[in-house]
N, C-alpha and C positions, 0 to 999 in steps of 0.2 A: 174548723172541719171538713168544709168542703174541700178547701186546698190540701188538706191531708189526705184524703180520700183520692183525690187526682193525683197525688204524688205517689200513692201508693200503686195505683193503675199504672200509672208510667212506667214504675220501676219494675212492675210484673211484665209489662209488654215488651221491655227492654231484655229482661233477662229470657223472657220465651224467645225473641228472635235469636239472642246469642245461642241457646240450646238449638234452635233450627239451625243455624248455620254450623254448629260442630257436628250436628247428625250430617249434613249435606257434605261435609269434608271428612267424614268417616271417623271422627275423634269420638268414639263411643265412650270411651272412658271418660272424658271430661263431659259429654253431654248426661252422663250417669251422676255425676257429681254436682253440675250446675242444677238439673231437675230435682234432685233432693233437696238442694239449698230452697229451690221455689216451693217445694210442698212443704217444707218446714215454716215458711213463712206464710203460704197461703195453702193451708190443709185441706180446703175445698175444692182445688184446682184440678178438676178432672182432665183436661187435656194434658196438664205436666205428669200426671201418674201415667197416662197412656204413651208420652214421650218416654218415660222412664222405663217401662214395659218393652218398649220398642228397643232402645239402647242395651238394657241387659239382656233381650234375645241376642241382639248383634254380637255380643260379648260370650254367648253359651251359657250365660247364668240363668237358666230357665227357672228354677225355683223361685228366685227373687223377681223374675220376670212375672211368674203366676201372681204373686202377692201384690205387684203393682197393678195388675190388671184387676185383681179381685177389688183392691180399694177405689178404683174407679167405678167398678159397678156398685160397689156399697153407696157412693156418691150420687151414683146415676143408674140405676137399674135396668135403663132402657138403653144404655151407650152401646151401640153396635160394634164399635171398633174394639172395646174391651172383650165384648162376647165373642167376636171373630177371632180375635188373636188368644182368647183362652181355649177355644176349640181347638187351633192350630197345635198349641203348647201339650194340651191333653193328648193329641194324636202322638207325639212325641214319647210319652210315656215318662216314668221316673228316672229311668237309667238311660237317658239318651245321651248320646256321645256328644262333646262340644261342638259347636258350629264352625265348619270347614272355612278354612282362611277364603274370603272373596274380594273381588273388585267389582265395584259398580261401575255400569256405564251411566253417562251423563245423560239426562233427559232429553236432551236435543237429538241423541242418537234414535230416539223413538218416534222420531216423525216420520211418517209414512212418505214414501218417494216410489212412484209408478216404475215398476219392474225392476227395483232394486231392493225392495223391502217386503217382508212378508211374515205373517203370525202362523204358527203351526201348532197343533195338538199333538202332543209327544204319544208315541204309542208305547204300551208296556212300560209306565213310568214306575221308577222306583221311588215310591213315597218314603221310605225310610231316610233316604238322601234328600228328597225334596222337600220333606217337611223342615229341614234345618236351613232351608234357603230362604229368600225373601226376593220381592220382585225389584229389578234392577240388577241383581246378581249376574255377572257375566260368567258365560259357559263357553265350552270348547267345543267344535265340530270335528268330528274325528272319524273316519272310515273304518268300519269294523265288519269285515268280510262284504256282503253285498248292501249293509245298511249303513247310512249316517248316524253314528251315536252322539248324543248329546252329554258332555261331560263337564263336572265342576273343573275349577282351574287348577285343582289337586289330583284330578284323573277318576273321581268317582263315577259313575255311570248314573245317569239320570233318566235317559229314556232314548226312543229313537225317532228320529223324523219321519213322517209319514212316506210311506215308500215311493210313492211317484214323484214327490218333490225331493225325497233324498236321493234318488237315482240322478235325477236332473242336476242337483248341485254337486255331486260328487264327479260327474262328467265336467262341470264347470271348473271345479277345483283342480281337477287332473289336468285343464287345459290353461291353469294359472291364475283363475280368479281368487281373490279373498275375501273372508266373509268374517263378521263378527257378530255374536250372539248374546242375548240375555234372556233371564226369566222375564216374561212380561206378565203373567199370572198364574195363580195356582189355588187350588182348595185341597179339601181332603181326597180327591181322587184324580184330579187332573193337572196337567203342568201345560201352561202355553209358551212358546219361547218366540221370540222376537229375533228375526235374521236380518241381516243388512248386507247388501255387498259394500265393500270397501275398496276394492280395486278389481278392474276388469281388464284382463290380459287382452293384447292387439288381436290375437287369434280368436277371442269371443266376441269381438266388436258386432253389434246388432243383435246378439242373442240376450233375451231378457233373462234372469234370474228367475222372476218369479210372474210369467205370463198367468193371465186371468183363469185358464183352463187348467193349470197345475193343481190347484187347491181351492176347495169350495169356500174355506175360511178366508181366503185372503181377497181384498177389493183394492185395486190399483188408485192411487191419488197422486196428484201433482199439485202445482202452485195455487194459490187461492184458497187455501183453507185455513180455517181458526183452531189453534192448538191452545187447549186449557188444560192446567193441571190441578187437580183437585186433590189432597193429600188427606187421608182419613186418620194417619197417625198423628196430625195437628204439626207436622214438620215444616211445610212449604209456607203455609200461611193461616192466620187463626181466623180469616173470614171465610165465608161459606164457599164462595167461588174460587178462592185460591189465584195464582198469578194468571196472567192473560196476555198473549202475545198478539199483536194485532194484525188481522189478514190483509192479504192484498185484497185491493179494490174488486168488489163484484159488479158485474152490470147490474143498473136498476131494474131490468125486467126478468132476472133469473134468481131465483131462491134455492141456493144448493141444499141439497140433503146433508144430514149429518149422522155421525155415529160416535160411540165411545168406546174405547179400550180402556177395559178396568183391571187395575193390578191389586193382587191379594194385601199387601203391605200397604197399598194407600194410593197410589196415582192413577187418577182416572185421566184419561188423555182424549178430548173430544175433537173430531177431525172433521171439517167441513169439506164437501166433495167439490172438486173443481169442475168448470165447464166441460161438456163434452168434447167441445173443440179443441180444448188443451190437452185431453187424454189420447188425441189421436196422434 
């Protein structure tokens, strides 16, 4: 009996790992099928119901996603993942259009780099569009009159970059700089976007895209930080702490500060601050 229980636990973990990999690869239809298979064999697996809800949401199958999250709540009435996602789905309404086509940025793109990355809270967010998006979805930066608009890859307006930062990025883009952006976090009323400079034109050498004075919500970081990803949807790791990348060596007499970037659909990125000497 002991061996049988161990075999079942091993099989469950193997299937969960496979479902996670399918999600990371954007194979949402395959993820739906595999997670359905898991809950048929393990009908009390809350994580599998949450993963199933996530995959169905990505496919725009909102009614089925609600059913999956409701089942997770039946099994665990305090499950914050299911509650949070049900709240998002409720905001969409019963007649919500299908989820727009999207591309995901690699989690590595969310690592902070002094002067080259920043997070901005969008002005006048279009929550009807944002509610159909998830953290990690790539967005486009487009100048519209005097504003820097954030749009889905299909051209739907999500919101505007804060004016001071927007004006700075517009000038740098006109000078030849290139940027990539993605949804960093969202809730019922707010949308945060992560922006990274991917190319600096020779004419812009020496100009920081994100100096600390441009935006209050941005803090620059360089080498010597710990990056940890925790996935609330259960996609990256079944353990509490998730995957971890080793930091560069820190001086023994210095304990760096840290903070977390939290995403709505699951990823929390903890960043450990570098020494002040490195930031100069």
